[in-house]
VOBA-1610 file (N, C-alpha, C; in pm, whole numbers, padded with zeros to 5 digits, always signed):
BEGIN
Met+02563-02365-06098Met+02601-02493-06157Met+02594-02605-06054Arg+02620-02570-05927Arg+02613-02672-05823Arg+02475-02737-05818Glu+02370-02658-05847Glu+02234-02709-05833Glu+02201-02816-05936Val+02273-02818-06048Val+02243-02916-06153Val+02359-03010-06180Leu+02470-02990-06110Leu+02592-03065-06142Leu+02574-03216-06132Glu+02513-03263-06025Glu+02499-03407-06006Glu+02423-03471-06122Gln+02313-03407-06164Gln+02235-03462-06274Gln+02310-03451-06406Val+02379-03339-06427Val+02457-03322-06549Val+02563-03431-06562Glu+02629-03463-06452Glu+02732-03567-06455Glu+02671-03704-06487Ile+02551-03731-06436Ile+02483-03856-06468Ile+02456-03863-06617Trp+02403-03755-06673Trp+02375-03752-06817Trp+02501-03767-06900Arg+02607-03698-06862Arg+02732-03707-06938Arg+02788-03849-06934Asn+02780-03912-06818Asn+02828-04049-06806Asn+02744-04147-06888Glu+02620-04108-06915Glu+02533-04191-06999Glu+02550-04159-07147Gly+02641-04065-07177Gly+02668-04030-07316Gly+02568-03936-07378Lys+02488-03867-07296Lys+02385-03776-07348Lys+02441-03636-07370Ser+02391-03570-07473Ser+02424-03430-07498Ser+02347-03342-07400Val+02410-03234-07354Val+02350-03148-07252Val+02360-03001-07295Ala+02252-02928-07276Ala+02254-02782-07292Ala+02234-02719-07156Ile+02295-02602-07139Ile+02284-02528-07013Ile+02227-02389-07043Ala+02122-02352-06969Ala+02064-02218-06978Ala+02095-02145-06848Thr+02137-02018-06860Thr+02177-01939-06743Thr+02111-01802-06746Asn+02053-01759-06634Asn+02006-01621-06623Asn+02126-01527-06623Val+02134-01434-06718Val+02251-01348-06727Val+02220-01199-06716Lys+02097-01159-06744Lys+02057-01018-06730Lys+01912-01014-06686Arg+01879-00912-06606Arg+01739-00895-06570Arg+01712-00749-06538Asp+01587-00710-06556Asp+01542-00576-06520Asp+01418-00596-06434Gly+01433-00572-06304Gly+01325-00598-06212Gly+01353-00723-06132Ser+01255-00765-06056Ser+01271-00883-05971Ser+01236-01009-06050Ser+01286-01122-06000Ser+01252-01250-06060Ser+01261-01357-05951Leu+01198-01470-05977Leu+01198-01577-05878Leu+01334-01643-05864Arg+01417-01634-05967Arg+01547-01698-05965Arg+01655-01593-05988Pro+01769-01604-05920Pro+01872-01501-05929Pro+01956-01513-06056Leu+02038-01411-06082Leu+02135-01421-06190Leu+02228-01537-06160Gly+02258-01613-06263Gly+02341-01732-06246Gly+02260-01859-06230Ala+02128-01847-06205Ala+02044-01966-06193Ala+02048-02046-06322Lys+02048-02178-06311Lys+02069-02261-06428Lys+01961-02367-06447Met+01944-02400-06574Met+01858-02510-06613Met+01938-02595-06712Ala+01950-02723-06682Ala+02019-02816-06772Ala+01916-02904-06839Met+01945-02947-06964Met+01846-03025-07039Met+01913-03118-07138Thr+01844-03225-07174Thr+01892-03319-07275Thr+01784-03335-07382Pro+01817-03395-07497Pro+01715-03419-07599Pro+01612-03524-07559Asn+01632-03589-07445Asn+01542-03697-07400Asn+01432-03646-07307Gln+01399-03516-07319Gln+01295-03455-07235Gln+01329-03462-07087Glu+01457-03442-07056Glu+01505-03441-06919Glu+01549-03299-06884Ile+01508-03251-06768Ile+01538-03115-06724Ile+01581-03118-06578Ala+01682-03038-06545Ala+01723-03018-06405Ala+01740-02870-06382Gly+01698-02821-06267Gly+01712-02679-06237Gly+01602-02596-06302Ser+01615-02465-06286Ser+01512-02374-06336Ser+01570-02235-06352Val+01518-02161-06451Val+01561-02022-06469Val+01458-01921-06420Thr+01332-01963-06408Thr+01229-01871-06359Thr+01135-01933-06258Gly+01131-02063-06250Gly+01033-02128-06166Gly+00912-02176-06243Gly+00914-02158-06377Gly+00805-02214-06456Gly+00756-02129-06572Cys+00783-01999-06572Cys+00725-01910-06672Cys+00769-01942-06815Ile+00899-01965-06834Ile+00953-01977-06970Ile+01030-02107-06991Glu+01024-02199-06895Glu+01107-02318-06906Glu+01079-02400-07032Gly+00952-02405-07074Gly+00917-02482-07193Gly+00985-02431-07318Val+00980-02300-07340Val+01041-02244-07460Val+01193-02247-07451Val+01248-02231-07330Val+01393-02242-07314Val+01439-02384-07347Tyr+01359-02483-07309Tyr+01393-02621-07343Tyr+01396-02640-07494Glu+01298-02586-07565Glu+01295-02598-07712Glu+01417-02533-07775Glu+01456-02417-07723Glu+01576-02351-07775Glu+01701-02435-07743Gly+01701-02497-07627Gly+01814-02581-07590Gly+01833-02697-07685Leu+01723-02757-07732Leu+01731-02867-07828Leu+01796-02820-07958Lys+01758-02700-08004Lys+01817-02647-08128Lys+01967-02625-08111Ile+02005-02574-07995Ile+02146-02543-07971Ile+02229-02669-07957Ile+02171-02774-07900Ile+02241-02903-07894Ile+02272-02952-08035Lys+02177-02929-08129Lys+02195-02977-08266Lys+02298-02897-08344Asp+02290-02761-08336Asp+02380-02682-08421Asp+02502-02627-08347Gly+02503-02635-08213Gly+02621-02596-08137Gly+02640-02447-08117Thr+02553-02363-08172Thr+02569-02218-08163Thr+02496-02163-08041Pro+02566-02101-07946Pro+02497-02045-07828Pro+02406-01929-07867Lys+02312-01899-07779Lys+02214-01795-07812Lys+02171-01722-07686Leu+02155-01590-07699Leu+02103-01507-07590Leu+01956-01482-07615Leu+01872-01527-07524Leu+01727-01515-07538Leu+01674-01403-07450His+01577-01329-07500His+01519-01217-07425His+01372-01245-07401Tyr+01329-01224-07276Tyr+01189-01243-07240Tyr+01140-01123-07161Gly+01022-01075-07197Gly+00960-00964-07126Gly+00815-00998-07096Val+00733-00894-07091Val+00590-00912-07062Val+00512-00908-07193Pro+00433-01010-07224Pro+00351-01005-07345Pro+00258-00884-07343Thr+00239-00822-07458Thr+00151-00705-07468Thr+00025-00743-07546Glu-00067-00647-07555Glu-00189-00671-07632Glu-00158-00694-07779Asp-00048-00631-07827Asp-00010-00647-07967Asp+00061-00780-07993Thr+00120-00839-07887Thr+00194-00966-07904Thr+00153-01066-07798Pro+00023-01098-07790Pro-00023-01188-07684Pro+00029-01331-07700Trp+00078-01365-07821Trp+00125-01501-07847Trp+00266-01526-07793Glu+00337-01418-07756Glu+00473-01435-07712Glu+00479-01496-07572Ile+00581-01580-07553Ile+00607-01635-07419Ile+00672-01525-07336Gly+00621-01500-07218Gly+00675-01390-07138Gly+00668-01416-06990Leu+00708-01314-06915Leu+00712-01323-06769Leu+00589-01253-06711Thr+00528-01315-06614Thr+00408-01259-06553Thr+00441-01162-06440Cys+00571-01155-06401Cys+00608-01072-06287Cys+00636-00927-06326Gly+00627-00896-06456Gly+00652-00759-06499Gly+00797-00726-06524Ser+00885-00823-06514Ser+01028-00802-06533Ser+01070-00843-06673Thr+01196-00815-06707Thr+01256-00868-06828Thr+01376-00953-06787Leu+01402-01055-06865Leu+01508-01150-06832Leu+01576-01194-06960Glu+01709-01204-06954Glu+01784-01259-07066Glu+01853-01386-07021Val+01840-01489-07103Val+01889-01622-07071Val+01988-01665-07180Phe+02106-01707-07139Phe+02208-01754-07233Phe+02206-01905-07235Val+02187-01961-07355Val+02178-02106-07370Val+02294-02155-07454Glu+02360-02260-07408Glu+02479-02311-07477Glu+02490-02461-07458Ser+02567-02523-07543Ser+02588-02667-07536Ser+02714-02698-07456Leu+02707-02801-07372Leu+02825-02843-07298Leu+02930-02907-07389Asp+02891-02935-07513Asp+02985-02990-07610Asp+03060-02882-07687Ser+03036-02755-07653Ser+03107-02647-07722Ser+03255-02650-07686Pro+03344-02601-07775Pro+03487-02600-07744Pro+03519-02525-07615Ala+03448-02414-07590Ala+03476-02334-07470Ala+03444-02413-07344Trp+03328-02482-07344Trp+03291-02561-07226Trp+03386-02679-07208Lys+03421-02744-07318Lys+03512-02859-07308Lys+03647-02819-07249Glu+03692-02696-07278Glu+03822-02652-07228Glu+03821-02631-07077Ile+03714-02570-07024Ile+03716-02534-06882Ile+03644-02635-06794Tyr+03562-02723-06851Tyr+03476-02808-06768Tyr+03554-02896-06669Pro+03664-02960-06709Pro+03736-03042-06609Pro+03782-02962-06488Ala+03834-02840-06511Ala+03878-02757-06399Ala+03760-02711-06315Leu+03648-02676-06380Leu+03530-02633-06306Leu+03472-02749-06225Leu+03471-02868-06283Leu+03420-02984-06212Leu+03501-03009-06085Thr+03633-02999-06095Thr+03719-03016-05978Thr+03689-02909-05873Cys+03674-02786-05919Cys+03643-02675-05829Cys+03514-02701-05751Leu+03410-02744-05821Leu+03281-02767-05757Leu+03285-02887-05664Gln+03351-02992-05705Gln+03358-03112-05623Gln+03442-03092-05498Glu+03543-03004-05506Glu+03630-02979-05391Glu+03590-02854-05313Asn+03473-02798-05347Asn+03417-02684-05274Asn+03510-02564-05275Gln+03566-02535-05393Gln+03656-02422-05410Gln+03581-02301-05465Leu+03636-02183-05441Leu+03581-02059-05494Leu+03648-02026-05627Ala+03570-02002-05729Ala+03622-01963-05860Ala+03508-01898-05937Ala+03539-01847-06057Ala+03437-01782-06138Ala+03465-01809-06285Val+03360-01802-06365Val+03372-01820-06509Val+03310-01700-06579Ala+03389-01635-06665Ala+03340-01525-06747Ala+03307-01578-06885Thr+03190-01537-06939Thr+03146-01585-07070Thr+03102-01468-07155Ile+03144-01466-07281Ile+03095-01365-07375Ile+02954-01404-07416Ile+02856-01321-07380Ile+02715-01352-07409Ile+02659-01270-07524Ala+02736-01172-07572Ala+02694-01093-07689Ala+02819-01032-07752Gly+02825-01034-07884Gly+02938-00975-07954Gly+03033-01080-08009Pro+03143-01036-08069Pro+03241-01129-08126Pro+03292-01228-08020Gly+03310-01353-08061Gly+03358-01454-07968Gly+03249-01511-07880Leu+03123-01505-07927Leu+03009-01551-07849Leu+03035-01690-07791Gly+03019-01701-07659Gly+03032-01830-07592Gly+03171-01860-07539Lys+03272-01779-07575Lys+03406-01805-07524Lys+03411-01781-07373Lys+03502-01854-07304Lys+03501-01853-07159Lys+03642-01835-07102Leu+03645-01775-06982Leu+03768-01760-06906Leu+03736-01793-06761Met+03802-01894-06707Met+03784-01931-06566Met+03891-01862-06484Val+03851-01803-06371Val+03942-01723-06289Val+03932-01768-06144Trp+04048-01779-06079Trp+04055-01814-05938Trp+04088-01689-05854Pro+04059-01691-05724Pro+04087-01573-05639Pro+04233-01530-05638Asp+04325-01623-05660Asp+04467-01588-05658Asp+04517-01533-05791Gly+04427-01513-05888Gly+04465-01453-06015Gly+04491-01552-06126Arg+04497-01682-06095Arg+04515-01780-06201Arg+04393-01780-06294Ser+04415-01816-06418Ser+04304-01822-06513Ser+04325-01936-06611His+04215-01977-06675His+04219-02085-06771His+04111-02059-06875Gly+04144-02073-07001Gly+04050-02044-07108Gly+04096-01922-07186Asn+04009-01873-07275Asn+04048-01762-07361Asn+03924-01692-07415Leu+03920-01560-07399Leu+03809-01480-07452Leu+03839-01423-07590Gly+03959-01447-07640Gly+03991-01403-07775Gly+04116-01322-07790Ser+04162-01258-07680Ser+04285-01179-07686Ser+04343-01167-07546Ala+04475-01150-07540Ala+04542-01136-07411Ala+04494-01011-07338Glu+04468-00904-07415Glu+04424-00778-07353Glu+04287-00795-07287Leu+04196-00859-07359Leu+04062-00879-07303Leu+04068-00975-07185Asn+04147-01080-07196Asn+04162-01174-07086Asn+04208-01103-06959Ser+04306-01015-06973Ser+04361-00944-06858Ser+04259-00850-06796Glu+04190-00774-06880Glu+04093-00677-06829Glu+03976-00748-06760Val+03926-00853-06823Val+03813-00925-06765Val+03855-00998-06637Ser+03977-01054-06636Ser+04025-01124-06517Ser+04029-01032-06396Ser+04075-00909-06414Ser+04079-00814-06303Ser+03938-00782-06253Trp+03847-00764-06347Trp+03708-00735-06312Trp+03644-00853-06239Val+03672-00974-06287Val+03616-01094-06226Val+03665-01110-06083Gln+03791-01082-06057Gln+03842-01095-05921Gln+03770-01000-05825Gln+03731-00882-05873Gln+03653-00791-05790Gln+03517-00853-05756Lys+03458-00920-05854Lys+03327-00982-05831Lys+03339-01106-05743Ile+03452-01175-05750Ile+03476-01287-05659Ile+03479-01237-05515Asp+03541-01121-05494Asp+03552-01065-05358Asp+03416-01042-05295Val+03319-01000-05377Val+03185-00971-05323Val+03086-01082-05357Gln+03136-01187-05424Gln+03054-01303-05461Gln+02927-01261-05534Glu+02947-01187-05643Glu+02835-01131-05718Glu+02835-01179-05862Asn+02721-01231-05907Asn+02701-01264-06048Asn+02647-01140-06119Thr+02710-01100-06228Thr+02665-00980-06298Thr+02723-00980-06439Trp+02703-00871-06513Trp+02757-00861-06648Trp+02809-00720-06671Ala+02893-00706-06772Ala+02950-00575-06805Ala+02987-00573-06954Ile+03008-00454-07005Ile+03046-00435-07145Ile+03194-00401-07152Phe+03266-00467-07242Phe+03409-00443-07260Phe+03436-00408-07407Thr+03529-00316-07427Thr+03568-00276-07561Thr+03686-00360-07606Leu+03673-00418-07725Leu+03780-00502-07777Leu+03895-00418-07829Pro+04018-00467-07819Pro+04131-00393-07875Pro+04121-00387-08028Gly+04171-00280-08086Gly+04167-00265-08231Gly+04097-00138-08272Glu+04105-00106-08399Glu+04050+00020-08450Glu+03898+00020-08456Lys+03834-00094-08468Lys+03688-00099-08483Lys+03615-00064-08354Ala+03681-00076-08242Ala+03621-00047-08111Ala+03492-00126-08089Glu+03494-00253-08129Glu+03378-00338-08105Glu+03367-00369-07955Thr+03246-00402-07914Thr+03225-00434-07773Thr+03169-00575-07757Val+03188-00628-07638Val+03129-00757-07603Val+03062-00744-07466Asp+02954-00818-07447Asp+02892-00829-07316Asp+02948-00955-07250Val+02994-00940-07127Val+03054-01053-07055Val+02977-01076-06926Phe+02936-01200-06904Phe+02869-01238-06780Phe+02968-01314-06693Val+02972-01278-06563Val+03057-01352-06470Val+02970-01433-06376Asp+03002-01560-06368Asp+02931-01655-06284Asp+03026-01696-06171Val+02999-01648-06051Val+03085-01678-05937Val+03033-01805-05869Phe+03118-01906-05863Phe+03080-02033-05803Phe+03125-02034-05658Val+03032-02000-05571Val+03060-01984-05429Val+03058-02120-05361Pro+03156-02151-05278Pro+03153-02278-05205Pro+03028-02289-05118Val+02988-02411-05091Val+02877-02433-04998Val+02914-02370-04864Ser+02826-02288-04810Ser+02856-02215-04687Ser+02853-02308-04566Arg+02965-02309-04492Arg+02974-02385-04367Arg+02989-02287-04252Met+02910-02304-04149Met+02930-02227-04027Met+02987-02320-03921Ile+03107-02287-03872Ile+03172-02364-03767Ile+03166-02284-03638Val+03107-02342-03535Val+03091-02276-03407Val+03186-02341-03307Ile+03273-02260-03248Ile+03362-02309-03143Ile+03296-02280-03009Gly+03251-02385-02941Gly+03185-02368-02812Gly+03038-02405-02818Ala+03001-02514-02753Ala+02862-02558-02750Ala+02786-02488-02637Val+02798-02356-02634Val+02735-02276-02530Val+02591-02245-02569His+02519-02177-02480His+02376-02155-02503His+02350-02073-02629Ile+02433-01973-02655Ile+02414-01889-02775Ile+02424-01973-02902Ala+02504-02078-02897Ala+02524-02161-03016Ala+02395-02230-03061Ile+02304-02254-02969Ile+02180-02326-03003Ile+02095-02246-03101Pro+02056-02119-03070Pro+01981-02043-03170Pro+02065-02006-03292Leu+02197-01994-03275Leu+02283-01961-03389Leu+02277-02073-03493Val+02284-02197-03449Val+02273-02311-03541Val+02135-02313-03607Thr+02031-02288-03528Thr+01895-02290-03582Thr+01876-02186-03692Leu+01922-02064-03667Leu+01909-01957-03766Leu+01994-01986-03890Ala+02115-02034-03869Ala+02205-02063-03982Ala+02148-02171-04071Lys+02089-02274-04010Lys+02027-02380-04089Lys+01912-02326-04173Ala+01839-02229-04118Ala+01722-02174-04188Ala+01761-02104-04317Ile+01885-02051-04326Ile+01924-01982-04448Ile+02029-02061-04527Gly+02041-02189-04496Gly+02116-02277-04584Gly+02259-02309-04547Tyr+02306-02270-04429Tyr+02442-02305-04389Tyr+02450-02453-04348Tyr+02562-02515-04380Tyr+02596-02645-04324Tyr+02662-02614-04190Thr+02611-02671-04082Thr+02652-02628-03948Thr+02736-02734-03877Ile+02840-02686-03808Ile+02930-02772-03731Ile+02955-02705-03596Val+02939-02779-03490Val+02969-02729-03356Val+03084-02811-03299Ile+03187-02741-03248Ile+03304-02807-03191Ile+03317-02769-03044Asp+03328-02871-02959Asp+03351-02847-02816Asp+03397-02979-02754Pro+03515-02980-02689Pro+03563-03105-02629Pro+03486-03145-02504Arg+03404-03056-02453Arg+03328-03083-02331Arg+03201-03159-02369Glu+03204-03289-02352Glu+03096-03374-02400Glu+02963-03348-02329Ala+02968-03292-02212Ala+02843-03260-02143Ala+02766-03148-02215Phe+02840-03062-02287Phe+02777-02952-02362Phe+02742-02993-02504Ala+02834-03064-02568Ala+02817-03099-02710Ala+02736-03227-02723Thr+02606-03215-02707Thr+02519-03332-02713Thr+02410-03311-02819Arg+02359-03421-02870Arg+02250-03416-02968Arg+02120-03367-02904Glu+02106-03385-02777Glu+01987-03334-02709Glu+01984-03182-02713Arg+02101-03119-02698Arg+02106-02973-02703Arg+02110-02920-02846Phe+02165-02998-02938Phe+02181-02954-03078Phe+02120-03058-03173Pro+01990-03072-03171Pro+01927-03177-03254Pro+01937-03150-03404His+01956-03023-03444His+01952-02989-03586His+02091-02968-03647Val+02196-02971-03568Val+02329-02944-03622Val+02371-03057-03715Asp+02445-03024-03820Asp+02489-03125-03916Asp+02602-03211-03860Glu+02696-03148-03790Glu+02806-03223-03730Glu+02832-03172-03589Leu+02857-03265-03499Leu+02891-03232-03361Leu+03025-03297-03332Val+03127-03214-03306Val+03264-03261-03292Val+03311-03238-03150Thr+03363-03343-03085Thr+03409-03330-02946Thr+03562-03335-02937Asp+03627-03296-03045Asp+03774-03289-03047Asp+03817-03152-02994Trp+03949-03136-02971Trp+04002-03005-02932Trp+03980-02908-03049Pro+03929-02787-03027Pro+03889-02700-03137Pro+03996-02673-03242Ser+04119-02641-03200Ser+04223-02610-03299Ser+04255-02732-03384Thr+04256-02849-03323Thr+04282-02973-03397Thr+04169-03003-03494Ala+04045-02985-03447Ala+03929-03011-03532Ala+03926-02915-03651Leu+03960-02788-03627Leu+03960-02690-03736Leu+04062-02726-03844Glu+04179-02769-03803Glu+04280-02808-03900Glu+04230-02922-03988Lys+04158-03017-03928Lys+04104-03128-04005Lys+03993-03083-04100Leu+03917-02982-04059Leu+03806-02933-04141Leu+03851-02844-04257Arg+03973-02794-04249Arg+04033-02713-04357Arg+03939-02600-04403Pro+03922-02498-04322Pro+03833-02387-04358Pro+03870-02326-04493Asp+03768-02300-04575Asp+03788-02244-04708Asp+03710-02114-04723Glu+03701-02064-04848Glu+03636-01935-04873Glu+03487-01937-04843Gly+03430-02055-04824Gly+03289-02064-04789Gly+03265-02094-04643Thr+03369-02075-04560Thr+03359-02110-04419Thr+03347-01986-04332Tyr+03254-01991-04236Tyr+03228-01882-04143Tyr+03245-01938-04002Ile+03338-01879-03925Ile+03376-01936-03796Ile+03336-01840-03683Ala+03256-01890-03591Ala+03215-01813-03473Ala+03279-01876-03350Val+03368-01803-03286Val+03440-01854-03169Val+03371-01796-03045Ile+03294-01878-02974Ile+03207-01824-02871Ile+03209-01904-02741Ser+03311-01987-02721Ser+03312-02066-02597Ser+03337-01979-02474His+03400-01863-02495His+03435-01771-02388His+03537-01832-02292Asp+03616-01925-02346Asp+03723-01991-02269Asp+03849-01977-02354Glu+03942-01894-02310Glu+04057-01861-02394Glu+04142-01981-02429Lys+04149-02079-02343Lys+04233-02195-02376Lys+04173-02276-02491Leu+04041-02264-02509Leu+03975-02325-02625Leu+03975-02230-02744Asp+03945-02103-02716Asp+03923-02005-02822Asp+04051-01965-02895Asn+04154-01924-02821Asn+04269-01861-02886Asn+04344-01953-02982Pro+04374-02080-02945Pro+04439-02167-03044Pro+04351-02189-03168Ala+04219-02192-03148Ala+04129-02208-03262Ala+04131-02084-03351Ile+04134-01966-03289Ile+04141-01842-03367Ile+04270-01839-03450Lys+04379-01884-03392Lys+04507-01887-03466Lys+04493-01970-03593Val+04435-02088-03581Val+04415-02175-03697Val+04320-02109-03797Ala+04212-02051-03746Ala+04112-01990-03833Ala+04169-01875-03914Leu+04248-01788-03848Leu+04302-01671-03917Leu+04413-01708-04015Ala+04473-01824-03998Ala+04575-01870-04093Ala+04513-01937-04215Ser+04382-01961-04209Ser+04312-02028-04318Ser+04253-01924-04413Ser+04181-01973-04514Ser+04113-01882-04607Ser+03967-01862-04571Ala+03929-01890-04446Ala+03791-01871-04402Ala+03744-01729-04433Arg+03621-01718-04480Arg+03569-01586-04520Arg+03536-01500-04399Tyr+03506-01563-04286Tyr+03466-01487-04167Tyr+03519-01556-04043Val+03578-01477-03953Val+03620-01526-03822Val+03580-01421-03719Gly+03499-01460-03623Gly+03457-01367-03519Gly+03470-01431-03382Val+03494-01348-03279Val+03511-01401-03145Val+03424-01322-03047Leu+03359-01394-02958Leu+03274-01334-02855Leu+03361-01270-02747Gly+03319-01156-02697Gly+03393-01089-02590Gly+03354-00944-02581Thr+03395-00879-02474Thr+03364-00738-02456Thr+03468-00652-02527Arg+03425-00533-02566Arg+03514-00443-02640Arg+03636-00403-02557Lys+03619-00385-02427Lys+03731-00339-02345Lys+03840-00445-02330Lys+03806-00571-02358Lys+03905-00678-02343Lys+03971-00716-02476Ile+03935-00648-02583Ile+03994-00679-02713Ile+04146-00664-02713Pro+04202-00554-02657Pro+04349-00542-02657Pro+04418-00659-02588Asn+04363-00706-02477Asn+04422-00823-02409Asn+04413-00948-02496Arg+04301-00963-02564Arg+04283-01077-02654Arg+04388-01073-02765Phe+04406-00956-02824Phe+04502-00942-02933Phe+04645-00970-02886Asp+04678-00923-02767Asp+04812-00950-02712Asp+04834-01100-02695Ala+04733-01169-02644Ala+04745-01313-02624Ala+04761-01386-02757Leu+04691-01338-02859Leu+04701-01401-02990Leu+04837-01375-03054Arg+04889-01253-03034Arg+05023-01223-03087Arg+05127-01316-03024Lys+05112-01348-02896Lys+05206-01438-02830Lys+05199-01579-02888Leu+05084-01613-02948Leu+05070-01743-03013Leu+05124-01741-03155Gly+05167-01623-03202Gly+05222-01613-03336Gly+05130-01555-03440Val+05013-01506-03399Val+04920-01444-03493Val+04973-01307-03533Thr+04976-01276-03661Thr+05030-01149-03709Thr+04925-01039-03703Asp+04972-00914-03709Asp+04879-00801-03710Asp+04791-00804-03835Ala+04848-00848-03947Ala+04769-00858-04070Ala+04655-00958-04054Gln+04683-01068-03985Gln+04578-01167-03960Gln+04474-01113-03863Leu+04518-01038-03764Leu+04424-00981-03667Leu+04327-00883-03732Glu+04368-00821-03842Glu+04279-00730-03913Glu+04154-00801-03963Arg+04164-00931-03981Arg+04050-01009-04031Arg+03953-01047-03921Leu+03995-01037-03796Leu+03914-01087-03686Leu+03802-00989-03651Arg+03680-01039-03647Arg+03565-00957-03605Arg+03554-00968-03453Ala+03593-00862-03386Ala+03594-00865-03240Ala+03551-00728-03186Pro+03448-00723-03105Pro+03363-00835-03065Pro+03273-00881-03180Ile+03234-01006-03174Ile+03158-01067-03282Ile+03019-01004-03296Gly+02970-00998-03419Gly+02833-00955-03444Gly+02817-00807-03474Ile+02707-00776-03540Ile+02668-00638-03567Ile+02598-00582-03443His+02623-00455-03413His+02562-00396-03293His+02412-00377-03314Leu+02334-00455-03241Leu+02188-00446-03247Leu+02129-00414-03111Gly+02215-00393-03012Gly+02166-00380-02876Gly+02118-00514-02823Ala+02173-00623-02878Ala+02127-00758-02845Ala+02156-00794-02700Ile+02062-00860-02636Ile+02076-00907-02498Ile+02047-01057-02488Leu+01933-01098-02542Leu+01895-01238-02536Leu+01985-01323-02626Pro+02005-01452-02594Pro+02087-01538-02679Pro+02041-01539-02825Glu+01911-01539-02846Glu+01858-01538-02983Glu+01894-01409-03055Glu+01893-01297-02983Glu+01929-01169-03043Glu+02078-01165-03076Ile+02161-01217-02986Ile+02305-01222-03012Ile+02333-01311-03133Ala+02262-01424-03140Ala+02279-01513-03255Ala+02243-01441-03384Leu+02136-01364-03381Leu+02094-01288-03500Leu+02201-01188-03541Ser+02262-01121-03443Ser+02365-01022-03475Ser+02488-01088-03537Ile+02521-01208-03489Ile+02636-01281-03545Ile+02608-01323-03689Leu+02490-01380-03711Leu+02457-01427-03845Leu+02445-01311-03943Ala+02392-01197-03896Ala+02384-01079-03982Ala+02522-01035-04026Glu+02619-01040-03936Glu+02755-01001-03973Glu+02815-01100-04071Met+02784-01227-04056Met+02831-01327-04152Met+02778-01297-04291Val+02653-01256-04299Val+02594-01223-04429Val+02665-01104-04493Thr+02700-01003-04412Thr+02773-00889-04469Thr+02909-00934-04521Ala+02974-01026-04449Ala+03103-01077-04495Ala+03087-01157-04623Lys+02980-01231-04634Lys+02956-01311-04754Lys+02948-01223-04877His+02888-01107-04862His+02869-01018-04976His+02977-00910-04987Gly+03086-00929-04913Gly+03202-00841-04930Gly+03188-00704-04870Leu+03096-00685-04778Leu+03081-00555-04714Leu+03190-00538-04608Pro+03233-00414-04581Pro+03343-00392-04484Pro+03298-00422-04343Lys+03399-00443-04256Lys+03369-00463-04114Lys+03296-00341-04059Thr+03201-00366-03971Thr+03118-00258-03917Thr+03176-00198-03791Gln+03284-00256-03738Gln+03338-00207-03612Gln+03484-00168-03630
//
């Protein structure tokens, strides 16, 4: 939704009706992931994409129908055969199901204000939608702390889906599942969960040499990058021409101002404890998804003792990746940077610590 939100808001402010198409099921590979969205209006305006071009035209036509009658629809696309050469299909050999709905539906109207706030404030949350079965199009928005908003049709289904959604929030995975409705009929519904992951920020404590390739690699895969170091001789634009933000404040103070969230990944690598440890304390008290510190394995106990003296709890220390990075036998700064970024990726997808 983040990819089309700005344009959707422009259209809504102009009083235009909007339909949203979402990739919800697939068999095989595709150019766009589950959760990819395409927004459209009756004025031949389109934002986003569900495949990169294969089926966008027919999805747009279906979107126009849904804007008119308000009924959501699950569309199925596969590979055209010799018997059905007229069908619109995918050239990659995969199958894809796309759920199309109107933003004017009661379900969207109920959750949209909360979702808009979530996206604008870079918060982590998820939305579960019934894409097949009774209650088609109903939605339940779920936060990591267990709060929810919306209704899938019954308290029992809301509770079961909410628990499942929280598991998917932990691993930041868009997927779908089948749930059995309460009652004697044992009807089922297909539910798609759309996890809205905050924009990934990588905050580096220490403008040291390793930080240079670390910023370069992180930028290549889409991280918003911030380097913090009070030593102005190190934290310069000449050394970090590609970094998004260069902060020369005291690290712990700067971190508090930056308010690390579920989309924040913090690499503490200055190798100066008076800079590192107060910053680690702030980082571990936040909801940052990843916190790692550079150092040798034999010095970890001393590091932990120093952090405990600062008031860091054992539960918080469990979150600390120390020493930072996945073991790759890295020696060169570029190799160490790669090992750090690889570990951040495992944390992003909810994989356990490797050390």
